[in-house]
C-alpha positions, 0 to 999 in steps of 0.5 A: 390860124389864120384867122386871129393872126390876122385879127390880131394885126387888125388892131396895129389899123385900126380894125380891131380895137378888143384884145385877143386871147387864147385860153389856154388849158393844158398849155394847148396854145403855148406854141402858139405862143412860143412862135408870136414871142419870136416872132417880136424878137425877128422884127414881125409884130412888136412888142405892143401889138404883142401885149395886146393878146394874152395866153391864159388858162386862168378865167381871172387873168383873162378878166383883169387881161380884159378890164384894165385893156388898152385899144392901140394906137392906130398906126399912121401910115402917109 
């Protein structure tokens, strides 16, 4: 869990421009999806960053997500 969360956070600082996808068979990753949603509600993750991660059990929706994925805007800290 730590590694995928790290990769998701890298997107905002320019170290990862690829989508993060959980192939969510039998809702296995549903608790993790809820955790990321809670992180947005509590200000630990932006909605923009959350939208760069997909939880899905559908290969069609995964393919669509990859096809329509827009690289994140890299944050600037000055």
